[in-house]
SEMARNU-663760 format. One line per 8 residues: number of its first residue (from 1); their letters; for each residue x, y, z of C-alpha. Coordinates in steps of 0.1 Angstrom, whole numbers. Layout:
<pts>
NUM> a> X,Y,Z ~ ...
</pts>
This chain:
<pts>
1> mrvrmmga> -1,-1,-1 ~ 14,34,-10 ~ 8,58,18 ~ 11,98,8 ~ 34,113,35 ~ 46,148,43 ~ 75,161,30 ~ 104,169,55
9> glmaaala> 102,207,56 ~ 60,204,61 ~ 66,181,86 ~ 94,199,103 ~ 72,230,105 ~ 40,210,116 ~ 60,195,146 ~ 80,222,156
17> atfalpla> 58,235,187 ~ 64,201,201 ~ 99,204,209 ~ 95,235,231 ~ 84,210,258 ~ 106,191,276 ~ 114,156,266 ~ 106,129,297
25> taeaqmrp> 128,101,303 ~ 117,67,285 ~ 112,50,319 ~ 87,74,331 ~ 70,77,298 ~ 66,48,280 ~ 35,31,299 ~ 9,41,322
33> aagmgnqi> 12,40,361 ~ 5,6,373 ~ -32,-1,375 ~ -39,24,350 ~ -56,21,313 ~ -68,-15,320 ~ -106,-10,324 ~ -130,-24,301
41> vdvpekpg> -164,-15,310 ~ -198,-10,294 ~ -205,27,295 ~ -236,41,276 ~ -229,66,251 ~ -244,104,262 ~ -254,122,229 ~ -263,161,236
49> yvpsadee> -240,160,272 ~ -216,188,272 ~ -184,180,295 ~ -171,206,315 ~ -136,221,314 ~ -129,203,346 ~ -139,171,330 ~ -116,176,304
57> qldpafrr> -88,177,326 ~ -67,144,320 ~ -51,121,347 ~ -15,136,339 ~ -7,98,330 ~ -31,100,297 ~ -22,139,289 ~ -8,145,254
65> qpvyfrtn> 34,148,257 ~ 64,139,243 ~ 80,107,251 ~ 111,83,240 ~ 97,60,216 ~ 117,34,194 ~ 100,25,160 ~ 111,21,122
73> eppgtiiv> 81,35,109 ~ 88,71,96 ~ 81,104,113 ~ 47,115,107 ~ 35,75,110 ~ 4,72,138 ~ 5,43,158 ~ -24,27,182
81> htnerfly> -11,7,213 ~ -45,-10,219 ~ -33,-23,253 ~ -16,5,266 ~ -44,31,258 ~ -19,53,239 ~ -15,68,202 ~ 18,77,192
89> lvlgdnra> 25,104,165 ~ 59,94,153 ~ 81,124,154 ~ 117,108,143 ~ 150,102,162 ~ 137,80,188 ~ 105,107,199 ~ 69,103,195
97> lrygigvg> 39,126,208 ~ 16,104,231 ~ -20,107,233 ~ -43,89,261 ~ -71,74,238 ~ -101,52,248 ~ -102,19,228 ~ -121,-9,213
105> rdgfqwag> -142,-30,242 ~ -139,-65,246 ~ -149,-83,213 ~ -146,-49,194 ~ -108,-47,191 ~ -88,-52,159 ~ -53,-48,148 ~ -40,-39,111
113> mqkvsrks> -30,-11,90 ~ -48,18,75 ~ -42,52,67 ~ -62,83,71 ~ -85,85,39 ~ -106,116,50 ~ -109,143,78 ~ -137,164,90
121> ewpdwtpp> -142,187,120 ~ -172,187,142 ~ -188,156,122 ~ -221,143,122 ~ -231,113,139 ~ -248,83,125 ~ -247,52,148 ~ -242,19,133
129> pemiqrqp> -273,-6,134 ~ -252,-29,157 ~ -248,-1,184 ~ -288,7,180 ~ -292,-26,190 ~ -273,-23,221 ~ -288,13,229 ~ -317,19,215
137> ylprfmag> -322,53,228 ~ -296,66,209 ~ -306,92,179 ~ -306,78,143 ~ -286,107,133 ~ -270,137,151 ~ -253,168,134 ~ -220,178,148
145> gpgnpmga> -211,198,178 ~ -200,200,211 ~ -228,174,229 ~ -218,150,197 ~ -200,117,208 ~ -178,119,178 ~ -165,151,192 ~ -147,180,175
153> aalylgst> -127,164,146 ~ -127,126,131 ~ -98,109,110 ~ -115,82,89 ~ -94,49,86 ~ -96,38,52 ~ -127,18,41 ~ -137,9,73
161> vyrihgtn> -164,18,99 ~ -135,28,121 ~ -123,65,131 ~ -99,83,154 ~ -122,111,167 ~ -132,132,198 ~ -154,128,227 ~ -179,141,247
169> mpntigma> -174,119,277 ~ -137,125,283 ~ -135,101,316 ~ -140,70,292 ~ -101,79,279 ~ -79,51,293 ~ -108,23,289 ~ -116,-2,265
177> issgcfrl> -156,11,260 ~ -160,20,223 ~ -171,-1,190 ~ -136,-2,178 ~ -129,36,170 ~ -101,53,192 ~ -113,81,210 ~ -96,112,224
185> vnsdvqdl> -104,143,244 ~ -114,171,218 ~ -82,195,226 ~ -62,161,216 ~ -79,153,184 ~ -78,189,173 ~ -40,187,178 ~ -35,155,160
193> ynrvpvgt> -62,165,132 ~ -41,197,128 ~ -7,177,123 ~ -14,150,104 ~ -26,151,63 ~ -50,130,44 ~ -29,97,34 ~ -12,95,69
201> kvvirqap> -1,59,79 ~ -18,44,106 ~ -6,12,126 ~ -28,-3,151 ~ -10,-30,173 ~ -28,-52,198 ~ 1,-60,222 ~ -7,-90,247
209> el> -7,-85,286 ~ 29,-92,299
</pts>
């Protein structure tokens, strides 16, 4: 699969702001604290709910931050570690920008390689039939906005039904809760949206428990 990536100059400009923050040590940054990020729960969606600013403040383990990260993937690649509940944007030179995420619940987790096929800000939401069957109260369609479960932006993954998107339920970051999509708080998904173009390579890894 050929993937269109950013040129070196454009990538450098897009990521320049990242390096204003100090790079933490590998030991402190590679994984969440013990007991974090391993919850698998069944929390219903809340269409129309608008979280407060306080609710948008994540636990420090899941806040966006530059980290030490070894990979053979080129700069600009998105790597999702489902088991860790982290999404990494590769910066090069063993560095990445790490975001805390919510992932698919048991039975809805997956792995593979895709690319960002489309981007949308404040996307509309049409729950799939399988979700409506589990949660019959959900609307069949909801326009984009602060109370939309898709959040502030979405990155669509290939021709699949899966997306990297925002959320109006920031308390679910770090949990296995979705129907296979990857959710970030709105400030993080907006940051990621502005950093990556359509065509970006996305690698989803489903690592086993150690």
